[in-house]
VMD Tcl script that builds the backbone (N, CA, C; Angstrom):
set m [mol new atoms 462]
animate dup $m
set s [atomselect $m all]
$s set {name element resname resid chain x y z} {
  {N N MET 1 A 116.409 90.432 110.864}
  {CA C MET 1 A 116.758 90.643 109.493}
  {C C MET 1 A 115.502 90.405 108.658}
  {N N LEU 2 A 115.250 91.322 107.724}
  {CA C LEU 2 A 114.041 91.251 106.927}
  {C C LEU 2 A 114.383 91.408 105.446}
  {N N THR 3 A 114.030 90.407 104.660}
  {CA C THR 3 A 114.180 90.485 103.210}
  {C C THR 3 A 112.832 90.860 102.623}
  {N N VAL 4 A 112.814 91.928 101.835}
  {CA C VAL 4 A 111.600 92.402 101.182}
  {C C VAL 4 A 111.729 92.077 99.707}
  {N N SER 5 A 110.963 91.073 99.265}
  {CA C SER 5 A 111.067 90.635 97.876}
  {C C SER 5 A 109.870 89.773 97.522}
  {N N ASP 6 A 109.179 90.148 96.465}
  {CA C ASP 6 A 108.069 89.316 95.987}
  {C C ASP 6 A 108.589 87.937 95.582}
  {N N GLY 7 A 109.703 87.910 94.863}
  {CA C GLY 7 A 110.254 86.649 94.367}
  {C C GLY 7 A 110.720 85.729 95.478}
  {N N VAL 8 A 111.435 86.257 96.464}
  {CA C VAL 8 A 111.905 85.428 97.573}
  {C C VAL 8 A 110.713 84.957 98.397}
  {N N ALA 9 A 109.755 85.846 98.633}
  {CA C ALA 9 A 108.567 85.466 99.407}
  {C C ALA 9 A 107.775 84.363 98.702}
  {N N ALA 10 A 107.761 84.398 97.368}
  {CA C ALA 10 A 107.028 83.382 96.591}
  {C C ALA 10 A 107.834 82.104 96.407}
  {N N GLY 11 A 109.105 82.137 96.785}
  {CA C GLY 11 A 109.946 80.958 96.631}
  {C C GLY 11 A 110.526 80.780 95.245}
  {N N THR 12 A 110.487 81.821 94.421}
  {CA C THR 12 A 111.010 81.714 93.056}
  {C C THR 12 A 112.411 82.304 92.913}
  {N N ARG 13 A 112.909 82.942 93.971}
  {CA C ARG 13 A 114.263 83.509 93.969}
  {C C ARG 13 A 114.953 83.155 95.271}
  {N N GLU 14 A 116.260 83.012 95.178}
  {CA C GLU 14 A 117.081 82.748 96.356}
  {C C GLU 14 A 117.359 84.068 97.089}
  {N N ASP 15 A 117.411 84.015 98.406}
  {CA C ASP 15 A 117.655 85.206 99.221}
  {C C ASP 15 A 119.151 85.447 99.395}
  {N N ARG 16 A 119.801 85.836 98.332}
  {CA C ARG 16 A 121.254 86.053 98.388}
  {C C ARG 16 A 121.605 87.325 99.155}
  {N N SER 17 A 120.817 88.364 99.033}
  {CA C SER 17 A 121.094 89.611 99.754}
  {C C SER 17 A 120.946 89.420 101.258}
  {N N GLY 18 A 119.907 88.708 101.656}
  {CA C GLY 18 A 119.722 88.417 103.075}
  {C C GLY 18 A 120.877 87.610 103.634}
  {N N GLN 19 A 121.389 86.690 102.816}
  {CA C GLN 19 A 122.529 85.884 103.245}
  {C C GLN 19 A 123.775 86.746 103.432}
  {N N VAL 20 A 123.995 87.670 102.508}
  {CA C VAL 20 A 125.142 88.576 102.621}
  {C C VAL 20 A 125.033 89.400 103.902}
  {N N LEU 21 A 123.864 89.963 104.160}
  {CA C LEU 21 A 123.696 90.770 105.369}
  {C C LEU 21 A 123.883 89.937 106.635}
  {N N ALA 22 A 123.338 88.725 106.635}
  {CA C ALA 22 A 123.494 87.851 107.806}
  {C C ALA 22 A 124.970 87.552 108.052}
  {N N GLU 23 A 125.707 87.253 107.003}
  {CA C GLU 23 A 127.136 86.961 107.144}
  {C C GLU 23 A 127.903 88.185 107.631}
  {N N ARG 24 A 127.598 89.356 107.059}
  {CA C ARG 24 A 128.304 90.584 107.462}
  {C C ARG 24 A 127.975 90.922 108.919}
  {N N ALA 25 A 126.708 90.807 109.292}
  {CA C ALA 25 A 126.307 91.137 110.667}
  {C C ALA 25 A 126.975 90.195 111.667}
  {N N THR 26 A 126.981 88.916 111.365}
  {CA C THR 26 A 127.635 87.947 112.249}
  {C C THR 26 A 129.126 88.247 112.345}
  {N N GLY 27 A 129.742 88.541 111.224}
  {CA C GLY 27 A 131.158 88.872 111.208}
  {C C GLY 27 A 131.487 90.129 111.997}
  {N N ALA 28 A 130.512 91.027 112.126}
  {CA C ALA 28 A 130.709 92.268 112.882}
  {C C ALA 28 A 130.369 92.092 114.357}
  {N N GLY 29 A 130.016 90.866 114.743}
  {CA C GLY 29 A 129.752 90.595 116.158}
  {C C GLY 29 A 128.300 90.634 116.576}
  {N N PHE 30 A 127.391 90.767 115.623}
  {CA C PHE 30 A 125.969 90.766 115.945}
  {C C PHE 30 A 125.422 89.347 115.854}
  {N N GLU 31 A 124.435 89.053 116.668}
  {CA C GLU 31 A 123.756 87.762 116.604}
  {C C GLU 31 A 122.507 87.922 115.744}
  {N N VAL 32 A 122.343 87.065 114.760}
  {CA C VAL 32 A 121.145 87.086 113.927}
  {C C VAL 32 A 120.096 86.234 114.642}
  {N N VAL 33 A 119.099 86.895 115.226}
  {CA C VAL 33 A 118.106 86.170 116.012}
  {C C VAL 33 A 116.930 85.678 115.175}
  {N N GLU 34 A 116.707 86.331 114.031}
  {CA C GLU 34 A 115.617 85.883 113.165}
  {C C GLU 34 A 115.799 86.467 111.776}
  {N N ARG 35 A 115.445 85.654 110.782}
  {CA C ARG 35 A 115.401 86.112 109.393}
  {C C ARG 35 A 113.995 85.884 108.879}
  {N N ARG 36 A 113.430 86.921 108.288}
  {CA C ARG 36 A 112.080 86.837 107.727}
  {C C ARG 36 A 112.092 87.342 106.295}
  {N N THR 37 A 111.060 86.949 105.580}
  {CA C THR 37 A 110.851 87.443 104.228}
  {C C THR 37 A 109.400 87.869 104.090}
  {N N VAL 38 A 109.190 89.014 103.480}
  {CA C VAL 38 A 107.845 89.492 103.173}
  {C C VAL 38 A 107.832 89.991 101.734}
  {N N PRO 39 A 106.653 89.980 101.096}
  {CA C PRO 39 A 106.559 90.569 99.756}
  {C C PRO 39 A 106.631 92.095 99.840}
  {N N ASP 40 A 106.773 92.725 98.699}
  {CA C ASP 40 A 106.840 94.189 98.619}
  {C C ASP 40 A 105.456 94.795 98.849}
  {N N GLU 41 A 104.998 94.726 100.078}
  {CA C GLU 41 A 103.690 95.270 100.459}
  {C C GLU 41 A 103.865 96.099 101.722}
  {N N HIS 42 A 103.502 97.363 101.626}
  {CA C HIS 42 A 103.719 98.327 102.702}
  {C C HIS 42 A 103.301 97.791 104.071}
  {N N GLU 43 A 102.083 97.343 104.185}
  {CA C GLU 43 A 101.569 96.896 105.493}
  {C C GLU 43 A 102.342 95.695 106.034}
  {N N ARG 44 A 102.670 94.754 105.172}
  {CA C ARG 44 A 103.431 93.569 105.611}
  {C C ARG 44 A 104.828 93.954 106.090}
  {N N ILE 45 A 105.453 94.902 105.394}
  {CA C ILE 45 A 106.790 95.356 105.784}
  {C C ILE 45 A 106.723 96.042 107.144}
  {N N ALA 46 A 105.808 96.987 107.296}
  {CA C ALA 46 A 105.681 97.725 108.560}
  {C C ALA 46 A 105.370 96.780 109.716}
  {N N GLU 47 A 104.465 95.846 109.496}
  {CA C GLU 47 A 104.105 94.871 110.540}
  {C C GLU 47 A 105.323 94.049 110.960}
  {N N ALA 48 A 106.090 93.579 109.991}
  {CA C ALA 48 A 107.287 92.799 110.306}
  {C C ALA 48 A 108.303 93.646 111.063}
  {N N LEU 49 A 108.471 94.902 110.671}
  {CA C LEU 49 A 109.409 95.774 111.370}
  {C C LEU 49 A 108.990 95.985 112.822}
  {N N TRP 50 A 107.713 96.233 113.048}
  {CA C TRP 50 A 107.226 96.391 114.433}
  {C C TRP 50 A 107.546 95.148 115.250}
  {N N GLU 51 A 107.275 93.996 114.687}
  {CA C GLU 51 A 107.532 92.744 115.408}
  {C C GLU 51 A 109.021 92.536 115.665}
  {N N LEU 52 A 109.851 92.831 114.678}
  {CA C LEU 52 A 111.291 92.615 114.828}
  {C C LEU 52 A 111.921 93.589 115.820}
  {N N THR 53 A 111.341 94.784 115.965}
  {CA C THR 53 A 111.901 95.720 116.946}
  {C C THR 53 A 111.691 95.216 118.369}
  {N N ASP 54 A 110.742 94.320 118.568}
  {CA C ASP 54 A 110.550 93.699 119.889}
  {C C ASP 54 A 111.569 92.596 120.148}
  {N N LEU 55 A 112.204 92.094 119.094}
  {CA C LEU 55 A 113.128 90.961 119.213}
  {C C LEU 55 A 114.600 91.339 119.161}
  {N N ALA 56 A 114.920 92.479 118.547}
  {CA C ALA 56 A 116.328 92.776 118.263}
  {C C ALA 56 A 116.641 94.254 118.469}
  {N N GLU 57 A 117.908 94.527 118.719}
  {CA C GLU 57 A 118.397 95.895 118.875}
  {C C GLU 57 A 118.814 96.495 117.535}
  {N N LEU 58 A 119.011 95.629 116.543}
  {CA C LEU 58 A 119.389 96.056 115.198}
  {C C LEU 58 A 118.574 95.234 114.210}
  {N N VAL 59 A 117.844 95.927 113.336}
  {CA C VAL 59 A 117.056 95.264 112.303}
  {C C VAL 59 A 117.564 95.754 110.950}
  {N N LEU 60 A 118.051 94.830 110.149}
  {CA C LEU 60 A 118.535 95.140 108.810}
  {C C LEU 60 A 117.514 94.637 107.807}
  {N N THR 61 A 117.200 95.467 106.812}
  {CA C THR 61 A 116.310 95.039 105.746}
  {C C THR 61 A 117.074 95.065 104.433}
  {N N THR 62 A 116.659 94.238 103.507}
  {CA C THR 62 A 117.205 94.279 102.162}
  {C C THR 62 A 116.062 94.217 101.165}
  {N N GLY 63 A 116.145 95.067 100.156}
  {CA C GLY 63 A 115.147 95.066 99.092}
  {C C GLY 63 A 114.113 96.161 99.241}
  {N N GLY 64 A 113.514 96.505 98.104}
  {CA C GLY 64 A 112.410 97.458 98.083}
  {C C GLY 64 A 112.812 98.905 98.262}
  {N N THR 65 A 114.070 99.247 97.922}
  {CA C THR 65 A 114.533 100.618 98.149}
  {C C THR 65 A 114.735 101.416 96.867}
  {N N GLY 66 A 114.347 100.856 95.731}
  {CA C GLY 66 A 114.574 101.526 94.453}
  {C C GLY 66 A 113.395 102.355 93.986}
  {N N PHE 67 A 113.283 102.507 92.684}
  {CA C PHE 67 A 112.267 103.349 92.062}
  {C C PHE 67 A 111.045 102.585 91.558}
  {N N ALA 68 A 111.104 101.262 91.556}
  {CA C ALA 68 A 109.977 100.485 91.027}
  {C C ALA 68 A 108.715 100.781 91.836}
  {N N PRO 69 A 107.559 100.681 91.203}
  {CA C PRO 69 A 106.309 101.003 91.893}
  {C C PRO 69 A 106.103 100.220 93.203}
  {N N ARG 70 A 106.591 98.985 93.264}
  {CA C ARG 70 A 106.387 98.193 94.484}
  {C C ARG 70 A 107.521 98.368 95.509}
  {N N ASP 71 A 108.499 99.203 95.223}
  {CA C ASP 71 A 109.592 99.465 96.171}
  {C C ASP 71 A 109.117 100.462 97.231}
  {N N VAL 72 A 108.609 99.932 98.338}
  {CA C VAL 72 A 108.010 100.778 99.380}
  {C C VAL 72 A 108.644 100.564 100.755}
  {N N THR 73 A 109.808 99.927 100.797}
  {CA C THR 73 A 110.448 99.686 102.092}
  {C C THR 73 A 110.743 100.982 102.844}
  {N N PRO 74 A 111.281 102.030 102.204}
  {CA C PRO 74 A 111.536 103.263 102.963}
  {C C PRO 74 A 110.267 103.882 103.551}
  {N N GLU 75 A 109.171 103.808 102.816}
  {CA C GLU 75 A 107.913 104.371 103.315}
  {C C GLU 75 A 107.403 103.577 104.520}
  {N N ALA 76 A 107.485 102.247 104.441}
  {CA C ALA 76 A 107.063 101.417 105.569}
  {C C ALA 76 A 107.983 101.644 106.766}
  {N N THR 77 A 109.263 101.810 106.502}
  {CA C THR 77 A 110.225 102.057 107.581}
  {C C THR 77 A 109.931 103.391 108.256}
  {N N SER 78 A 109.624 104.412 107.465}
  {CA C SER 78 A 109.352 105.733 108.059}
  {C C SER 78 A 108.111 105.707 108.935}
  {N N GLU 79 A 107.215 104.777 108.683}
  {CA C GLU 79 A 106.025 104.618 109.519}
  {C C GLU 79 A 106.402 104.102 110.916}
  {N N VAL 80 A 107.478 103.347 111.005}
  {CA C VAL 80 A 107.907 102.723 112.250}
  {C C VAL 80 A 108.943 103.577 112.987}
  {N N VAL 81 A 109.774 104.270 112.256}
  {CA C VAL 81 A 110.890 105.029 112.835}
  {C C VAL 81 A 110.393 106.264 113.583}
  {N N GLU 82 A 110.974 106.469 114.767}
  {CA C GLU 82 A 110.671 107.662 115.570}
  {C C GLU 82 A 111.688 108.772 115.336}
  {N N ARG 83 A 112.959 108.367 115.105}
  {CA C ARG 83 A 114.033 109.335 114.887}
  {C C ARG 83 A 114.907 108.843 113.744}
  {N N PRO 84 A 115.017 109.612 112.663}
  {CA C PRO 84 A 115.860 109.185 111.538}
  {C C PRO 84 A 117.347 109.268 111.889}
  {N N THR 85 A 118.146 108.490 111.154}
  {CA C THR 85 A 119.602 108.498 111.316}
  {C C THR 85 A 120.231 108.774 109.950}
  {N N PRO 86 A 120.185 110.025 109.507}
  {CA C PRO 86 A 120.609 110.368 108.142}
  {C C PRO 86 A 122.073 110.104 107.842}
  {N N GLY 87 A 122.937 110.122 108.837}
  {CA C GLY 87 A 124.354 109.862 108.571}
  {C C GLY 87 A 124.587 108.483 107.987}
  {N N LEU 88 A 123.835 107.497 108.471}
  {CA C LEU 88 A 123.965 106.141 107.923}
  {C C LEU 88 A 123.502 106.111 106.470}
  {N N ASP 89 A 122.381 106.764 106.201}
  {CA C ASP 89 A 121.851 106.806 104.829}
  {C C ASP 89 A 122.844 107.481 103.884}
  {N N GLU 90 A 123.415 108.585 104.346}
  {CA C GLU 90 A 124.355 109.334 103.517}
  {C C GLU 90 A 125.598 108.502 103.204}
  {N N ALA 91 A 126.114 107.790 104.203}
  {CA C ALA 91 A 127.311 106.967 103.982}
  {C C ALA 91 A 127.034 105.842 102.995}
  {N N MET 92 A 125.862 105.217 103.120}
  {CA C MET 92 A 125.528 104.122 102.205}
  {C C MET 92 A 125.307 104.638 100.789}
  {N N ARG 93 A 124.645 105.777 100.647}
  {CA C ARG 93 A 124.432 106.322 99.311}
  {C C ARG 93 A 125.748 106.751 98.671}
  {N N GLU 94 A 126.652 107.269 99.472}
  {CA C GLU 94 A 127.947 107.693 98.926}
  {C C GLU 94 A 128.711 106.496 98.367}
  {N N VAL 95 A 128.783 105.403 99.113}
  {CA C VAL 95 A 129.499 104.225 98.616}
  {C C VAL 95 A 128.768 103.644 97.399}
  {N N SER 96 A 127.449 103.685 97.403}
  {CA C SER 96 A 126.673 103.193 96.253}
  {C C SER 96 A 126.905 104.059 95.027}
  {N N ARG 97 A 126.944 105.372 95.233}
  {CA C ARG 97 A 127.157 106.307 94.119}
  {C C ARG 97 A 128.529 106.096 93.488}
  {N N ARG 98 A 129.531 105.843 94.329}
  {CA C ARG 98 A 130.874 105.610 93.799}
  {C C ARG 98 A 130.970 104.292 93.048}
  {N N ALA 99 A 130.179 103.313 93.444}
  {CA C ALA 99 A 130.230 101.987 92.817}
  {C C ALA 99 A 129.510 101.947 91.476}
  {N N SER 100 A 128.445 102.739 91.345}
  {CA C SER 100 A 127.635 102.692 90.130}
  {C C SER 100 A 126.783 103.944 90.029}
  {N N PRO 101 A 126.542 104.437 88.820}
  {CA C PRO 101 A 125.623 105.575 88.675}
  {C C PRO 101 A 124.230 105.237 89.200}
  {N N HIS 102 A 123.881 103.968 89.184}
  {CA C HIS 102 A 122.570 103.546 89.683}
  {C C HIS 102 A 122.459 103.677 91.194}
  {N N GLY 103 A 123.599 103.838 91.878}
  {CA C GLY 103 A 123.575 104.039 93.327}
  {C C GLY 103 A 122.793 105.273 93.732}
  {N N LEU 104 A 122.676 106.222 92.814}
  {CA C LEU 104 A 121.889 107.424 93.079}
  {C C LEU 104 A 120.400 107.125 93.204}
  {N N LEU 105 A 119.998 105.959 92.749}
  {CA C LEU 105 A 118.584 105.601 92.761}
  {C C LEU 105 A 118.157 104.900 94.056}
  {N N SER 106 A 119.075 104.696 94.972}
  {CA C SER 106 A 118.737 104.030 96.227}
  {C C SER 106 A 118.016 104.991 97.160}
  {N N ARG 107 A 116.888 104.547 97.685}
  {CA C ARG 107 A 116.085 105.385 98.578}
  {C C ARG 107 A 116.060 104.836 100.000}
  {N N GLY 108 A 116.963 103.932 100.327}
  {CA C GLY 108 A 116.970 103.316 101.644}
  {C C GLY 108 A 116.984 104.341 102.758}
  {N N ALA 109 A 116.355 103.981 103.866}
  {CA C ALA 109 A 116.263 104.861 105.025}
  {C C ALA 109 A 116.724 104.096 106.262}
  {N N SER 110 A 116.994 104.846 107.307}
  {CA C SER 110 A 117.346 104.223 108.578}
  {C C SER 110 A 116.822 105.100 109.695}
  {N N GLY 111 A 116.706 104.499 110.869}
  {CA C GLY 111 A 116.246 105.282 111.999}
  {C C GLY 111 A 116.063 104.435 113.238}
  {N N ILE 112 A 115.627 105.102 114.276}
  {CA C ILE 112 A 115.495 104.504 115.591}
  {C C ILE 112 A 114.022 104.337 115.935}
  {N N CYS 113 A 113.704 103.154 116.445}
  {CA C CYS 113 A 112.374 102.862 116.981}
  {C C CYS 113 A 112.609 102.313 118.380}
  {N N GLY 114 A 112.318 103.110 119.395}
  {CA C GLY 114 A 112.582 102.679 120.767}
  {C C GLY 114 A 114.068 102.474 120.975}
  {N N HIS 115 A 114.443 101.248 121.310}
  {CA C HIS 115 A 115.852 100.896 121.516}
  {C C HIS 115 A 116.380 100.044 120.367}
  {N N THR 116 A 115.791 100.210 119.188}
  {CA C THR 116 A 116.192 99.429 118.019}
  {C C THR 116 A 116.575 100.348 116.873}
  {N N LEU 117 A 117.671 100.002 116.215}
  {CA C LEU 117 A 118.111 100.694 115.014}
  {C C LEU 117 A 117.671 99.877 113.810}
  {N N ILE 118 A 116.993 100.518 112.870}
  {CA C ILE 118 A 116.534 99.887 111.633}
  {C C ILE 118 A 117.316 100.497 110.480}
  {N N VAL 119 A 117.867 99.640 109.614}
  {CA C VAL 119 A 118.634 100.127 108.462}
  {C C VAL 119 A 118.177 99.386 107.212}
  {N N ASN 120 A 117.775 100.147 106.182}
  {CA C ASN 120 A 117.395 99.581 104.885}
  {C C ASN 120 A 118.616 99.470 103.992}
  {N N PHE 121 A 118.780 98.303 103.371}
  {CA C PHE 121 A 119.849 98.066 102.410}
  {C C PHE 121 A 119.224 97.771 101.051}
  {N N PRO 122 A 119.976 97.998 99.969}
  {CA C PRO 122 A 119.476 97.655 98.637}
  {C C PRO 122 A 119.240 96.152 98.496}
  {N N GLY 123 A 118.597 95.756 97.413}
  {CA C GLY 123 A 118.324 94.343 97.167}
  {C C GLY 123 A 119.444 93.592 96.481}
  {N N SER 124 A 120.457 94.278 96.027}
  {CA C SER 124 A 121.593 93.643 95.360}
  {C C SER 124 A 122.566 93.087 96.394}
  {N N PRO 125 A 122.977 91.807 96.247}
  {CA C PRO 125 A 123.950 91.255 97.191}
  {C C PRO 125 A 125.247 92.063 97.247}
  {N N THR 126 A 125.752 92.493 96.100}
  {CA C THR 126 A 126.983 93.285 96.071}
  {C C THR 126 A 126.783 94.607 96.798}
  {N N ALA 127 A 125.691 95.292 96.508}
  {CA C ALA 127 A 125.414 96.576 97.154}
  {C C ALA 127 A 125.200 96.402 98.659}
  {N N CYS 128 A 124.580 95.313 99.068}
  {CA C CYS 128 A 124.406 95.045 100.509}
  {C C CYS 128 A 125.754 94.975 101.206}
  {N N GLY 129 A 126.676 94.237 100.626}
  {CA C GLY 129 A 128.000 94.108 101.221}
  {C C GLY 129 A 128.725 95.435 101.275}
  {N N GLN 130 A 128.681 96.192 100.185}
  {CA C GLN 130 A 129.361 97.487 100.135}
  {C C GLN 130 A 128.765 98.463 101.146}
  {N N CYS 131 A 127.454 98.496 101.225}
  {CA C CYS 131 A 126.793 99.424 102.149}
  {C C CYS 131 A 127.018 99.015 103.606}
  {N N PHE 132 A 126.960 97.707 103.879}
  {CA C PHE 132 A 127.218 97.265 105.247}
  {C C PHE 132 A 128.632 97.661 105.660}
  {N N ASP 133 A 129.590 97.414 104.793}
  {CA C ASP 133 A 130.975 97.752 105.105}
  {C C ASP 133 A 131.141 99.252 105.355}
  {N N ALA 134 A 130.351 100.079 104.669}
  {CA C ALA 134 A 130.455 101.526 104.812}
  {C C ALA 134 A 130.017 102.013 106.190}
  {N N ILE 135 A 129.108 101.284 106.833}
  {CA C ILE 135 A 128.581 101.747 108.126}
  {C C ILE 135 A 128.912 100.812 109.283}
  {N N ALA 136 A 129.563 99.698 109.005}
  {CA C ALA 136 A 129.812 98.685 110.041}
  {C C ALA 136 A 130.499 99.255 111.268}
  {N N GLY 137 A 131.458 100.144 111.066}
  {CA C GLY 137 A 132.208 100.692 112.187}
  {C C GLY 137 A 131.358 101.495 113.156}
  {N N ALA 138 A 130.240 102.019 112.711}
  {CA C ALA 138 A 129.371 102.829 113.568}
  {C C ALA 138 A 128.226 102.038 114.185}
  {N N LEU 139 A 127.875 100.902 113.609}
  {CA C LEU 139 A 126.690 100.172 114.070}
  {C C LEU 139 A 126.785 99.728 115.526}
  {N N GLY 140 A 127.887 99.115 115.906}
  {CA C GLY 140 A 128.024 98.621 117.273}
  {C C GLY 140 A 127.901 99.732 118.294}
  {N N HIS 141 A 128.598 100.829 118.053}
  {CA C HIS 141 A 128.553 101.960 118.973}
  {C C HIS 141 A 127.143 102.548 119.024}
  {N N GLY 142 A 126.505 102.653 117.876}
  {CA C GLY 142 A 125.137 103.176 117.836}
  {C C GLY 142 A 124.175 102.324 118.651}
  {N N VAL 143 A 124.281 101.014 118.503}
  {CA C VAL 143 A 123.409 100.105 119.259}
  {C C VAL 143 A 123.722 100.199 120.751}
  {N N GLU 144 A 124.987 100.305 121.106}
  {CA C GLU 144 A 125.348 100.456 122.524}
  {C C GLU 144 A 124.723 101.721 123.114}
  {N N LEU 145 A 124.781 102.808 122.376}
  {CA C LEU 145 A 124.181 104.052 122.852}
  {C C LEU 145 A 122.668 103.914 123.015}
  {N N LEU 146 A 122.023 103.278 122.047}
  {CA C LEU 146 A 120.572 103.087 122.102}
  {C C LEU 146 A 120.135 102.249 123.285}
  {N N THR 147 A 120.936 101.280 123.624}
  {CA C THR 147 A 120.551 100.347 124.687}
  {C C THR 147 A 121.182 100.725 126.027}
  {N N SER 148 A 121.750 101.927 126.086}
  {CA C SER 148 A 122.340 102.470 127.315}
  {C C SER 148 A 123.449 101.626 127.878}
  {N N GLN 149 A 124.195 100.959 127.029}
  {CA C GLN 149 A 125.360 100.207 127.458}
  {C C GLN 149 A 126.531 101.166 127.586}
  {N N PRO 150 A 127.417 100.942 128.576}
  {CA C PRO 150 A 128.586 101.825 128.693}
  {C C PRO 150 A 129.417 101.773 127.408}
  {N N THR 151 A 129.841 102.948 126.944}
  {CA C THR 151 A 130.616 103.028 125.719}
  {C C THR 151 A 131.848 103.874 125.923}
  {N N GLU 152 A 132.820 103.650 125.075}
  {CA C GLU 152 A 133.997 104.507 125.019}
  {C C GLU 152 A 133.951 105.237 123.691}
  {N N HIS 153 A 134.159 106.528 123.748}
  {CA C HIS 153 A 134.184 107.292 122.498}
  {C C HIS 153 A 135.588 107.239 121.922}
  {N N PRO 154 A 135.687 106.958 120.626}
  {CA C PRO 154 A 137.027 106.866 120.005}
  {C C PRO 154 A 137.746 108.198 120.016}
}
mol reanalyze $m
mol bondsrecalc $m
mol representation Tube
mol addrep $m
């Protein structure tokens, strides 16, 4: 799990979005093996993503997906991703759009790096919960497919 935030990295803001994602992931049956925080810096984000893909089958990020000049999480993610997963992005944007007109401004991305699924979530705790809930049903099956675990198709 990776929180991208200048304020959280500097210790001036609480990581509420990261906490929401950790709780949702645990509730969905995933083990949170590590939580990290980096500032909104392209190279730091990409470096952390590379490292986390060695540790986990699912890497969730929060923050840095908007229009602000320092919101570069999707760009750093695209540097690491080998195969995009647009269905996840579309589902999250749809739930965000229905919740607020500002949901249209989310640029989060997702994709596959080796045997790891990376998913960008917004920096808002509420939006993190809504977006996680929108894709939770597919995450487990997606990770099973990536890691070649036997699966049953619904």
